[in-house]
Steps between C-alpha positions, in 0.01 A plus 500: 500500500813286538829688535820367348664499844374662821803547727288631785308173494819293475652673803183513708554132581824598672378827652541410867843345450622791288392750766687301767810486277494876436453575869793271584731693266385840630551386857850371422623839379719324238397539136785395269672154488407382846343196661196489269712491184732238644206284611327531163821414317536184709134403457489563124829316445358200686177523299689499169738228616825700480769614741476873438243773443610862464222759525524793256286796397323345200509224240696699243776565752502131590584397142739789439696432820534130419661590168731755665598253771597249231706770320276488194509834320675687221549294185298206633169355381213357703234289329147609595144424384362715222164514680523624857458809714774748413667468844671181380667691216570811708690296757739390227530851358562653844786254551653624175442177309290436188166315523480236228133406449370165383141402431297277735352155480153568360336252740612672822628843388817419697841527337578221249820311595569403137505865398715586802776268386495651153549850646816426701817680389850547642366807685211322673537487878155407627152375417215680678172309457175645633249273672228680307143518633605280795621185321865402525702512181656180363779517755629144458585561135625852571725379781653242267568771240646736760733234640623389157582857401629621837221755547316634804132408524304781667127462567265793462249366753302823539173326406569158652496512882449137601499352149656156473674290238543130580438582866763775521393860557573799281794684651701182540520386138794710375814667633290784642150643468343843518154549655269800505254569781309766307149517653333306217732198527390171656708602802455875494614773736317827559760680293809404304730223614718225361735219590776280363525130582807283449710213632818682396666613824748735334228660289279556804780671691579728208132587450459605863785743448380629163144572623632707791712770333781245452549485873540225760599738778333842528693773316743243350414448132684214332330535160276750323173351616143626494224574748256213444369358825169337586362715781384370837134587448470308174697207641264479798196506267652230279568287809131527585392389152761231422339223713180539294668497156452130427130514587449806281691336214277193538195728473644648180550148365133425567400811307736410213366146476143627472603739222682223314208259530238752384686680222550193283392484135529872434727694262737561792842357576498405868811481720667159516668353806817307429576161656639537850393863532277637774416859402374760746282676241616856555310574178239321291606584145313380193582572137261595221517671163170669597639679803344840430158339470548310827626811678192692395267225621675481839492877539128520422436224755700679771773237516857617554777381272852599402762429235833356613672644299370730223841610369786254464823617667688537172222731375523731801649846457768412754643248253415662169859601423614139475451239229331183615470150353179375345259425788177389330330348803560804721367718219186289479435452870498873570185520288329180620550445876236605751496442876175404670423570868715285730503522879471258794167649609314435172199270549371239258220742416753774421691272265180379337392861440828571320475176305144579387614831350804344334296215353234738369763726341704218347222282355 
C-alpha cells in the first residue's frame, strides 16, 4: 500500500520543532499579525530573493489581492492558463476582471508564450502564469511580452516553493507572486495560509493595508479592504519547516529522476524539464490515452493516485455561462493526465513498486 501523499508522515519529520513553535505562540498570547508573521515574512522574502513578503490567509487571496492592489478589475482582462486549479481563474473573477485562457506548451503543461501574445487585446492588463506541478513557466519570454505590451506579470507560485529558473527562485521572477501554504504544498502549513512576494515597495505597502480591513492604524480604514491575514500559529509552523524546504525538494527530485529513468519506452508522455529550470516536483504528472486502465491497475495494487485536473476550468459550472475560445489541449489533458505518488519520504523501493505496476499496465 503506497498512499498518494501521507501528510502525517511528511510532518512527522518536523514534529518536535512544530510543537515548540506552537507552544511559543501560545505562551506569547498574541495570535494575529505579530512577531511570528513578521519573522516569517522576512525569512520567506530572503529565501525567494525579494524585498517584501506579505502573509495572507490563503493562495487565492494572495492572487486576488495582487490584482486589486494593481487596480485590475472591471472591464480588464488577465491572461491565464487553460489548465490549472480553478483558484487562478477565481482570483481574476473576484477582482472583477475576465480570465482569458490560453493553452499550454505540450512539453511542460505550462502556459505557452506564443499563445499568450496572440491573446492580448486593448483590455489586457496582466499575464498570470502558473508554475504548474512545480516547474517555473517560461518567464524570460513572458517577461519580454509583458514589458513590450505594458502588462503586469503575476506569478501563481502555489506549487513552486523553491523552484528556480536560471538560478532565480519562483516568487522573484515577475512583478509579484502569490503562494499557497495549503498542507499538501511543498512548504505546507497545518491549515490554510498564503503569501505574496514582490520587489515593488508601493505594492507591498498597499497590500498590507488591503489584507487588514484597509487599515494602517486600528479603526482607521483608508480603503475597503478585506480580512486576509496569515495567523501567528501557521507562521510559526512555516518558520519551523522553511529551513528544511531545500532538502525536501532535493528528495523529491531524487524520486522524480527515478521515475523518469524507469518509465521510459512506454505509451506514456513523461514530464520534460526545460533548459535552465530546476523544478521542485510538487506533482509527478504523466499523460496517457489509457488513463482509466492505468487508474484501475494502480487501485488494485493499492497505490494512490490523483488527477490534476479532471475538469478544465472553462468546463466548470462556475464558468458555464460564458463563451470560451477553442482550447484543444486543455480539453485533451483533462482526460489523459494522472499524478503518481510524489513525496520526499518515498524510498527507491516505493518508486520501483509504483513503476512495476505502471509498466505492467502499460505494456
